[in-house]
C-alpha positions in Angstrom: -114.4 91.6 168.4 -112.5 94.3 170.3 -111.9 97.8 169.0 -108.1 97.2 169.0 -108.5 94.0 166.8 -110.8 95.9 164.5 -108.3 98.7 164.2 -105.6 96.1 163.4 -107.6 94.5 160.6 -108.6 97.9 159.1 -105.0 99.1 159.3 -103.7 95.9 157.6 -106.2 96.4 154.8 -105.3 100.1 154.3 -101.6 99.4 154.4 -101.8 96.7 151.8 -103.8 98.9 149.4 -101.6 102.0 150.1 -98.4 100.1 149.5 -99.7 98.6 146.3 -99.2 94.8 146.8 -99.9 93.3 143.4 -99.4 90.1 141.5 -96.7 91.7 139.5 -94.6 92.6 142.6 -95.2 89.2 144.1 -93.7 87.7 141.0 -90.7 90.0 141.2 -90.2 89.0 144.8 -90.3 85.3 143.9 -87.7 85.9 141.1 -85.5 87.7 143.6 -85.6 84.8 146.0 -84.1 82.7 143.1 -81.3 85.2 142.5 -82.9 86.9 139.4 -82.9 90.7 139.5 -83.9 91.2 135.9 -87.6 91.3 136.6 -87.2 93.9 139.3 -84.9 96.0 137.1 -87.5 96.0 134.3 -90.3 96.8 136.8 -88.4 99.8 138.2 -87.5 101.1 134.7 -91.1 100.8 133.5 -93.0 101.9 136.6 -95.5 104.7 136.3 -95.6 105.2 140.1 -92.0 106.1 141.0 -93.2 108.1 144.0 -95.2 105.3 145.7 -94.0 103.6 148.9 -93.8 100.2 147.3 -91.7 101.5 144.4 -89.1 103.0 146.9 -89.1 99.7 148.9 -88.3 97.8 145.7 -85.5 100.3 144.9 -84.0 99.8 148.4 -84.2 96.0 148.0 -82.6 96.2 144.6 -79.7 98.3 145.8 -79.2 96.1 148.9 -79.1 92.9 146.7 -76.5 94.5 144.3 -74.4 95.8 147.2 -75.1 99.5 146.3 -75.2 100.4 150.0 -75.0 104.2 149.6 -77.8 104.2 147.1 -79.9 102.1 149.5 -79.1 104.5 152.4 -80.2 107.5 150.3 -83.5 105.9 149.2 -84.2 104.7 152.8 -83.7 108.2 154.1 -86.1 109.6 151.5 -88.6 106.8 152.2 -88.7 107.6 155.9 -88.9 111.3 155.3 -91.9 111.0 152.9 -93.8 108.2 154.6 -92.8 108.4 158.2 -96.3 108.6 159.5 -97.1 105.0 158.4 -96.2 102.1 160.6 -95.4 99.8 157.7 -92.7 102.3 156.6 -90.8 101.7 159.8 -91.4 98.0 159.9 -89.8 97.7 156.5 -87.0 100.2 157.4 -86.1 98.3 160.5 -85.0 95.2 158.5 -83.5 97.3 155.7 -81.3 99.4 158.1 -80.2 96.1 159.7 -79.1 94.9 156.2 -77.3 98.2 155.6 -75.5 97.6 158.9 -74.4 94.2 157.7 -73.0 95.7 154.5 -71.3 98.7 156.2 -67.8 99.1 157.6 -67.1 98.2 161.2 -67.1 101.9 162.1 -70.6 102.4 160.8 -72.4 99.2 161.7 -73.6 100.4 165.2 -75.1 103.6 163.6 -77.3 101.6 161.3 -78.2 98.9 163.8 -79.4 101.7 166.1 -81.5 103.1 163.3 -83.0 99.7 162.9 -83.9 99.6 166.6 -85.5 103.1 166.3 -87.5 101.9 163.3 -88.8 98.9 165.2 -89.8 101.1 168.1 -91.6 103.6 165.9 -93.5 100.9 164.0 -95.2 99.7 167.2 -95.8 103.3 168.4 -97.7 104.1 165.2 -99.7 100.9 165.2 -100.7 100.0 168.8 -103.3 97.6 167.5 -101.0 95.7 165.2 -99.5 92.7 167.2 -96.8 92.0 164.6 -95.4 95.5 164.8 -95.8 95.5 168.6 -93.5 92.4 168.6 -91.0 94.5 166.8 -91.3 97.3 169.3 -90.9 94.8 172.2 -87.8 93.4 170.5 -86.3 96.9 170.3 -87.2 97.5 174.0 -85.2 94.4 175.0 -82.1 96.0 173.5 -82.8 99.6 174.4 -84.0 99.2 178.0 -81.3 99.3 180.7 -83.6 98.6 183.6 -84.2 95.3 185.2 -85.3 93.0 182.4 -88.2 91.6 184.4 -89.7 95.1 184.8 -88.8 96.4 181.3 -90.9 97.9 178.5 -90.5 94.6 176.8 -92.7 93.0 179.5 -95.4 95.6 179.2 -95.4 95.3 175.4 -95.5 91.5 175.5 -98.6 91.7 177.7 -100.1 94.1 175.2 -99.4 91.7 172.3 -100.9 88.8 174.3 -104.1 90.8 174.8 -104.4 91.3 171.0 -103.5 88.1 169.3 -102.7 84.6 170.5 -100.2 83.7 167.8 -98.1 86.8 168.1 -98.5 86.6 171.8 -96.7 83.3 171.8 -93.9 84.8 169.7 -93.5 87.8 172.0 -93.4 85.5 175.0 -90.7 83.3 173.4 -88.7 86.4 172.7 -89.1 87.5 176.3 -88.1 84.1 177.7 -85.0 84.1 175.5 -84.0 87.6 176.4 -84.4 86.9 180.1 -82.6 83.5 179.9 -85.7 81.7 181.1 -85.1 78.4 179.4 -87.8 76.5 181.3 -90.5 79.0 180.4 -89.3 79.1 176.8 -89.5 75.4 176.4 -93.0 75.3 177.8 -94.0 78.1 175.4 -92.6 76.3 172.4 -94.6 73.2 173.2 -97.8 75.1 173.6 -97.2 77.3 170.5 -96.5 74.2 168.5 -99.7 72.5 169.5 -101.8 75.6 168.7 -100.0 76.7 165.5 -98.3 73.6 163.9 -98.7 75.1 160.3 -97.9 78.7 160.9 -94.6 79.9 159.4 -93.9 82.6 161.9 -94.5 80.4 165.0 -92.5 77.5 163.6 -89.6 79.7 162.6 -89.5 81.3 166.0 -89.6 77.9 167.7 -86.7 76.7 165.4 -84.7 79.8 166.4 -85.3 79.2 170.1 -84.0 75.6 169.9 -81.1 76.6 167.7 -80.1 79.2 170.3 -80.1 76.4 172.9 -77.9 74.1 170.7 -80.8 71.7 170.2 -80.2 71.3 166.5 -82.3 68.3 165.8 -85.4 70.0 167.1 -84.4 73.2 165.4 -84.1 71.4 162.0 -87.6 69.9 162.3 -89.2 73.2 163.1 -87.3 75.0 160.4 -88.7 72.3 158.0 -92.2 72.9 159.3 -91.7 76.6 158.6 -90.4 75.8 155.2 -93.6 74.0 154.3 -95.7 77.1 155.0 -94.8 80.0 152.7 -95.6 83.4 154.2 -97.5 85.7 151.8 -96.3 89.0 153.1 -93.4 91.3 153.0 -90.2 90.8 151.1 -88.2 90.3 154.3 -90.7 87.6 155.5 -90.1 85.8 152.3 -86.3 86.0 152.7 -86.8 84.5 156.2 -88.7 81.7 154.7 -86.0 81.0 152.1 -83.4 81.0 154.9 -85.5 78.6 156.9 -85.6 76.1 154.0 -81.9 76.4 153.4 -81.0 76.0 157.0 -82.8 72.6 157.1 -80.5 71.5 154.3 -77.4 73.1 155.9 -78.1 71.1 159.1 -78.0 67.9 156.9 -75.1 68.8 154.7 -72.7 70.5 157.2 -73.7 68.8 160.5 -74.6 65.3 159.3 -78.2 65.6 160.6 -81.4 64.1 159.1 -80.6 63.9 155.4 -84.1 63.0 154.4 -85.7 66.1 155.8 -82.9 68.2 154.3 -83.6 66.7 150.9 -87.3 67.4 151.4 -86.7 71.0 152.2 -84.7 71.4 149.0 -87.4 69.7 147.1 -89.9 72.2 148.5 -87.8 75.0 147.0 -87.1 73.3 143.6 -90.8 72.4 143.2 -91.5 76.1 142.5 -88.0 77.6 141.9 -87.6 77.0 138.2 -85.6 80.0 136.9 -82.2 79.0 135.5 -80.1 80.9 138.1 -76.9 80.1 139.9 -78.7 80.1 143.2 -81.1 77.4 142.1 -78.3 75.4 140.5 -76.6 75.4 144.0 -79.8 74.1 145.5 -80.0 71.3 142.9 -76.4 70.3 143.5 -76.9 70.1 147.3 -80.0 68.0 146.8 -78.0 65.5 144.7 -75.5 65.3 147.6 -78.2 64.5 150.1 -80.6 62.3 148.2 -80.6 59.4 145.8 -83.0 57.9 143.3 -86.4 59.4 142.9 -85.8 61.7 145.9 -83.2 63.5 143.8 -85.5 63.8 140.8 -86.3 67.5 141.2 -82.5 68.2 140.9 -82.2 66.2 137.7 -85.2 67.9 136.2 -83.7 71.3 137.1 -80.3 70.5 135.6 -81.9 69.3 132.3 -84.1 72.5 132.3 -80.9 74.6 132.5 -79.3 72.8 129.6 -82.4 73.1 127.5 -83.4 76.7 128.3 -80.5 78.7 129.7 -78.5 81.1 127.6 -75.8 81.3 130.3 -72.9 79.1 129.0 -71.3 78.8 132.5 -74.6 77.5 134.0 -75.1 75.1 131.1 -71.5 73.9 131.4 -71.8 73.3 135.2 -75.2 71.5 134.8 -73.7 69.2 132.2 -70.7 68.5 134.3 -72.9 67.6 137.3 -75.1 65.3 135.2 -72.1 63.6 133.6 -70.5 63.0 137.0 -73.6 61.4 138.5 -74.9 59.3 135.6 
């Protein structure tokens, strides 16, 4: 095993322990995916480690979800100031700054998108043995480098990723092919990557995005579904990407009339573990009823009955009863 790979494995272990990934925060993340912020609020209010990196991350996520953009900005600035020597800090900040940009006025968006790019670049700089963070750096290079694309920093960084890790090497190469409009090379890479990593969330999601960019929605839907079936145990933003992948499968079915069966299966994947009585989950159940019939819609019926029996939200109960009455 090479020194660089050993460094990556050690770095990943130290980062995980430093940032305090626990079962409790995983449960909070899973609740947030379902549209429930109460567990996170309780965790933040009762935390005995308010100065830890993970605590500040959760604060940032909480403010972004609630639309408290200024509070998110303030906590992100503090986060980067205090933990700026850690690559994971900048990997998290890259996506968080991008979300801030989405929520900001048109006059401020570019400022925060540029901060996201800078964070991507810094994550790779601080962890030259971490292929995932190097992919972030290469992505930033594609947008920051004004030179000939075939001779850019992205090319050099892609080669560096390929030397470290096969999976992330495929992802970096697909990014490069897309950024240089090399469709033939990209299609070849998707085929090879799919053969090597048919059950990897990150590979399948990237293949789906590549096909979607080309307007090949049928192929995109299938690979989003394959990604949906492989939950990524990792960062909050990875989990959000997983949720988006599952939902996109159903959107292809519902909005574009594509494979309804696979759309229903993706929603069933979500409802098999998304049991909290929330508006977000209710919307998933309603969409499943629209796509499936009989036993294939059973997860939706079970969820609606669960809301009626357990929810103390009168609006949710009223909607659930209305849907049941309409379809029985």
